Legacy VTK file of the C-alpha trace (Angstrom):
# vtk DataFile Version 3.0
C-alpha trace
ASCII
DATASET POLYDATA
POINTS 343 float
-113.508 145.663 28.366
-116.868 144.727 29.947
-117.943 146.767 32.947
-118.104 144.903 36.238
-121.654 144.699 37.576
-122.307 146.846 40.621
-124.832 146.759 43.411
-127.073 149.216 41.540
-127.178 146.817 38.571
-128.280 144.013 40.872
-130.995 146.197 42.389
-132.283 147.188 38.958
-132.348 143.602 37.707
-134.145 142.345 40.805
-136.549 145.263 40.943
-135.594 146.238 44.483
-133.720 149.048 46.218
-129.968 149.145 46.753
-130.651 148.879 50.471
-132.518 145.614 49.948
-129.591 144.165 47.997
-127.278 145.211 50.834
-129.542 143.481 53.341
-129.557 140.270 51.290
-125.741 140.302 51.303
-125.135 141.379 54.893
-128.377 140.758 56.838
-130.430 138.174 54.892
-132.703 137.493 57.875
-134.290 140.924 57.324
-135.466 140.066 53.802
-138.396 137.880 52.762
-137.589 134.553 51.144
-139.076 135.513 47.757
-137.181 138.804 47.581
-133.937 137.140 48.756
-134.194 134.482 46.034
-134.845 137.164 43.387
-131.816 139.188 44.470
-129.583 136.118 44.694
-130.613 135.120 41.172
-129.698 138.616 39.909
-126.321 138.408 41.665
-125.610 135.062 40.000
-126.789 136.149 36.542
-124.793 139.381 36.582
-121.690 137.842 38.168
-121.710 140.512 40.879
-118.821 140.355 43.367
-119.073 142.640 46.357
-116.206 144.973 47.177
-114.645 143.713 50.370
-112.662 146.927 50.874
-115.804 149.039 50.550
-117.638 146.773 52.980
-114.841 147.147 55.496
-114.827 150.929 55.170
-118.588 151.069 55.744
-118.271 148.801 58.761
-115.321 150.832 60.042
-113.360 147.671 60.748
-110.843 145.870 58.566
-110.479 142.110 58.432
-106.802 142.331 57.498
-103.794 141.800 59.740
-100.538 143.420 58.629
-97.273 141.519 59.083
-94.104 143.583 58.622
-90.866 141.588 58.744
-87.184 142.347 58.290
-86.504 140.125 55.287
-88.980 137.954 53.387
-85.967 136.419 51.661
-85.244 134.642 54.958
-87.223 131.377 55.267
-87.448 132.007 59.011
-89.866 134.875 58.374
-91.726 132.850 55.752
-92.465 130.257 58.440
-93.622 133.009 60.802
-95.968 134.263 58.078
-97.330 130.758 57.563
-98.142 130.432 61.246
-99.841 133.830 61.395
-101.790 133.145 58.203
-103.141 129.843 59.575
-104.552 131.552 62.665
-105.960 134.407 60.580
-107.817 132.019 58.270
-109.226 130.158 61.258
-110.728 133.489 62.370
-112.004 134.610 58.978
-109.178 137.116 58.515
-106.387 137.711 56.008
-102.718 138.603 56.433
-100.984 141.298 54.380
-97.250 140.500 54.419
-94.797 143.376 53.938
-91.002 143.564 53.931
-88.997 146.427 55.478
-85.699 145.093 54.112
-84.042 146.093 57.430
-84.625 149.720 56.375
-85.982 152.107 59.010
-87.474 154.496 56.442
-89.338 151.611 54.780
-90.669 150.520 58.170
-91.903 154.040 58.940
-93.717 154.243 55.589
-95.429 150.914 56.121
-96.565 151.815 59.641
-98.072 155.052 58.328
-99.804 153.081 55.559
-101.237 150.605 58.070
-102.680 153.498 60.060
-104.309 155.004 56.976
-105.757 151.651 55.944
-107.103 151.000 59.454
-105.893 147.406 59.522
-107.214 145.244 62.331
-103.763 144.918 63.872
-100.034 144.847 63.120
-97.485 142.078 63.647
-94.128 143.831 63.635
-90.515 142.694 63.586
-88.880 146.116 64.003
-85.618 147.280 62.502
-84.633 149.129 65.670
-86.995 149.035 68.644
-85.492 152.271 69.990
-86.584 154.108 66.815
-89.859 152.330 66.054
-92.829 154.686 66.301
-96.196 153.004 66.782
-97.878 156.008 68.414
-100.128 156.718 65.405
-101.297 153.107 65.345
-102.063 153.196 69.044
-103.995 156.486 68.725
-106.061 154.853 65.994
-106.812 151.919 68.275
-104.781 149.481 66.159
-102.983 146.932 68.351
-99.364 145.954 67.702
-97.604 142.713 68.623
-93.816 142.583 68.375
-92.625 139.439 66.611
-89.197 137.881 67.161
-88.494 140.791 69.480
-89.099 141.221 73.195
-91.146 144.278 74.109
-89.052 146.894 75.891
-92.148 148.831 76.978
-95.484 147.804 78.489
-97.574 149.090 75.566
-97.647 145.940 73.449
-97.503 142.158 73.494
-94.418 140.384 72.195
-93.385 136.905 71.137
-89.688 136.133 71.005
-86.985 133.574 71.668
-84.324 133.769 74.392
-81.551 134.821 72.013
-79.029 135.285 74.824
-79.442 131.620 75.666
-79.315 130.756 71.956
-75.995 132.521 71.511
-74.619 130.800 74.586
-75.731 127.370 73.322
-73.949 127.919 70.013
-70.618 129.063 71.429
-70.663 126.606 74.329
-70.972 123.835 71.744
-68.017 125.207 69.768
-65.883 125.448 72.915
-66.817 121.929 74.041
-65.801 120.734 70.566
-62.273 122.038 71.199
-62.453 125.532 69.713
-60.863 128.372 71.657
-60.571 130.917 68.827
-64.072 131.813 67.741
-65.503 134.459 65.418
-69.025 135.848 65.741
-70.463 136.961 62.384
-73.498 139.220 62.510
-75.052 142.647 62.242
-76.122 145.325 62.105
-75.790 145.863 65.872
-79.004 147.929 65.862
-80.934 144.643 65.701
-81.767 143.443 69.176
-81.591 139.815 68.084
-77.983 140.266 66.934
-76.998 142.054 70.139
-78.574 139.367 72.301
-76.942 136.505 70.418
-73.560 138.200 70.761
-74.199 138.734 74.482
-74.867 135.020 74.869
-71.731 134.154 72.913
-69.627 136.326 75.203
-71.224 134.765 78.268
-70.284 131.296 77.040
-66.679 132.412 76.539
-66.545 133.864 80.055
-68.220 130.795 81.593
-65.568 128.585 79.962
-62.807 130.620 81.625
-61.480 131.905 78.309
-60.253 135.480 77.863
-62.595 137.940 76.080
-60.275 138.055 73.074
-61.093 134.391 72.409
-64.182 135.768 70.651
-63.710 138.133 67.714
-66.588 139.980 66.013
-66.853 140.304 62.237
-69.695 142.761 61.750
-72.100 142.663 58.792
-74.592 145.251 57.588
-77.171 142.660 56.601
-78.234 139.145 57.524
-78.135 137.517 54.103
-75.996 135.104 52.086
-74.070 137.847 50.281
-73.043 139.380 53.615
-71.994 135.922 54.774
-69.770 135.404 51.727
-68.065 138.726 52.393
-67.635 137.897 56.080
-66.159 134.503 55.166
-63.357 136.236 53.266
-62.750 138.734 56.055
-62.678 136.286 58.951
-59.620 134.541 57.495
-57.796 137.844 57.905
-58.317 137.831 61.677
-54.934 137.926 63.445
-55.391 134.560 65.144
-57.100 132.370 62.568
-60.358 131.079 64.079
-61.196 127.420 64.462
-64.896 128.048 65.061
-67.466 130.480 63.616
-70.894 131.345 65.018
-73.189 133.220 62.617
-76.160 135.294 63.769
-78.417 133.475 61.310
-78.344 130.583 58.848
-78.225 132.758 55.722
-74.956 134.234 56.959
-73.715 130.719 57.750
-74.558 129.551 54.219
-72.616 132.487 52.784
-69.637 131.814 55.053
-69.706 128.145 54.038
-69.657 129.084 50.341
-66.773 131.482 50.875
-64.690 129.013 52.872
-65.228 126.306 50.268
-64.102 128.643 47.501
-60.853 129.298 49.395
-60.161 125.622 50.047
-60.974 125.773 53.773
-62.502 122.533 55.051
-65.646 122.641 57.195
-65.565 121.352 59.873
-61.972 120.047 59.903
-60.345 123.454 59.497
-63.175 125.649 60.778
-66.303 124.512 62.616
-69.494 126.423 61.759
-72.750 127.114 63.630
-75.752 129.112 62.394
-79.020 130.296 63.895
-82.750 129.791 63.046
-82.512 126.207 61.715
-84.113 126.993 58.361
-84.629 124.052 56.005
-81.656 125.073 53.835
-79.292 124.708 56.804
-79.840 120.967 57.009
-79.762 120.627 53.209
-76.402 122.388 52.688
-73.424 120.563 51.145
-72.162 120.292 54.709
-75.303 120.248 56.891
-75.063 123.212 59.236
-75.384 123.006 62.997
-77.940 125.607 64.026
-79.892 127.056 66.931
-83.533 126.262 66.253
-86.289 128.813 66.735
-89.959 127.706 66.570
-90.794 130.106 63.734
-94.211 128.686 62.811
-95.243 128.660 66.474
-94.032 132.256 66.889
-96.273 133.285 63.998
-99.298 131.453 65.376
-98.891 132.797 68.900
-98.326 136.365 67.692
-101.495 136.301 65.594
-103.503 134.793 68.449
-102.398 137.588 70.797
-103.155 140.252 68.190
-106.650 138.950 67.469
-107.410 138.622 71.180
-106.372 142.224 71.772
-108.384 143.511 68.812
-111.501 141.791 70.149
-111.044 142.803 73.769
-109.905 146.378 73.222
-107.016 148.116 75.013
-108.928 148.645 78.256
-109.650 144.946 78.868
-106.537 143.438 77.296
-103.533 142.451 79.403
-100.276 142.521 77.456
-98.142 139.380 77.459
-94.459 138.799 76.803
-93.970 135.260 75.588
-90.406 133.951 75.336
-89.684 130.568 73.789
-86.538 128.552 74.459
-84.096 127.821 71.612
-82.670 124.390 70.856
-79.262 123.460 69.457
-79.436 121.092 66.483
-75.990 119.534 65.916
-74.991 118.565 62.364
-71.813 117.878 60.404
-70.575 121.488 60.129
-69.388 121.517 63.747
-68.475 117.854 64.228
-64.742 117.909 63.594
-63.214 114.495 63.045
-60.145 115.511 65.068
-61.224 116.949 68.381
-58.188 119.125 69.033
-58.386 122.696 67.763
-55.782 123.847 65.304
LINES 1 344
343 0 1 2 3 4 5 6 7 8 9 10 11 12 13 14 15 16 17 18 19 20 21 22 23 24 25 26 27 28 29 30 31 32 33 34 35 36 37 38 39 40 41 42 43 44 45 46 47 48 49 50 51 52 53 54 55 56 57 58 59 60 61 62 63 64 65 66 67 68 69 70 71 72 73 74 75 76 77 78 79 80 81 82 83 84 85 86 87 88 89 90 91 92 93 94 95 96 97 98 99 100 101 102 103 104 105 106 107 108 109 110 111 112 113 114 115 116 117 118 119 120 121 122 123 124 125 126 127 128 129 130 131 132 133 134 135 136 137 138 139 140 141 142 143 144 145 146 147 148 149 150 151 152 153 154 155 156 157 158 159 160 161 162 163 164 165 166 167 168 169 170 171 172 173 174 175 176 177 178 179 180 181 182 183 184 185 186 187 188 189 190 191 192 193 194 195 196 197 198 199 200 201 202 203 204 205 206 207 208 209 210 211 212 213 214 215 216 217 218 219 220 221 222 223 224 225 226 227 228 229 230 231 232 233 234 235 236 237 238 239 240 241 242 243 244 245 246 247 248 249 250 251 252 253 254 255 256 257 258 259 260 261 262 263 264 265 266 267 268 269 270 271 272 273 274 275 276 277 278 279 280 281 282 283 284 285 286 287 288 289 290 291 292 293 294 295 296 297 298 299 300 301 302 303 304 305 306 307 308 309 310 311 312 313 314 315 316 317 318 319 320 321 322 323 324 325 326 327 328 329 330 331 332 333 334 335 336 337 338 339 340 341 342
């Protein structure tokens, strides 16, 4: 295998010092036109490609943003990554996307890795904000912005959605559609988003004058389709069979829909279904799923903008912001029962 040309090879071919080659690459205004042309010709002839990682280490400043999300299998987080990546490119930066898989140990390992690599900043959707430890990042001067999670402390910016309102919108819609026996599917409860959506669901039940037992919780350990299929089988075992189901995200709702179909349960005529996130697959399902829309792409853009601003200003001059977007209910066939009365 041919050896990759290095900066010393370029210097030798051009008949100059390594320092001169470095100046041509990084500070060309310091080099005479003749010498610069000679070095550039050597770079082209040898096919030299500078090491970006080495350049960053010498400069002491990375040009990489780290994005750590709960589940890259969820299109919601893919859209967040797209938004963050767009802003990063506009600023000459790159985004390194990592997946914790809703695992606290994985999150801890990634945060330690980000500190060692001296990334420019971290966009973080934490597994459990009460257990997330960003102290090492902060000591290293690496800013952190919480994504899809409201900051519970004053030490970082955050960009989130009002999930309490989102949960209330979903269950209010189910109640107004004639459902008085509702199941909430979601978990684990350590996720703030899940807790907030359940809080909103319970508020909607109380506001409608229904008893607390009108809402039953079927807890899941994950927020994916497989967990939704399992929950779909379990929710039919609830003492009072539900007429409406609100899932903490659309992947769960897709799994519930699959499970109900396999058992001959009609959606929405037998059970109305509402999801959360409004991913593209929700609207493309066999029965298009009503969902609470979050502006995922905008969340990613805003988070990256805040992170870059903080990295440029430094902690002393930067004022942390907590940005909360409002959710929107998108009504589709899965909750539009042809017969209004609940069964």
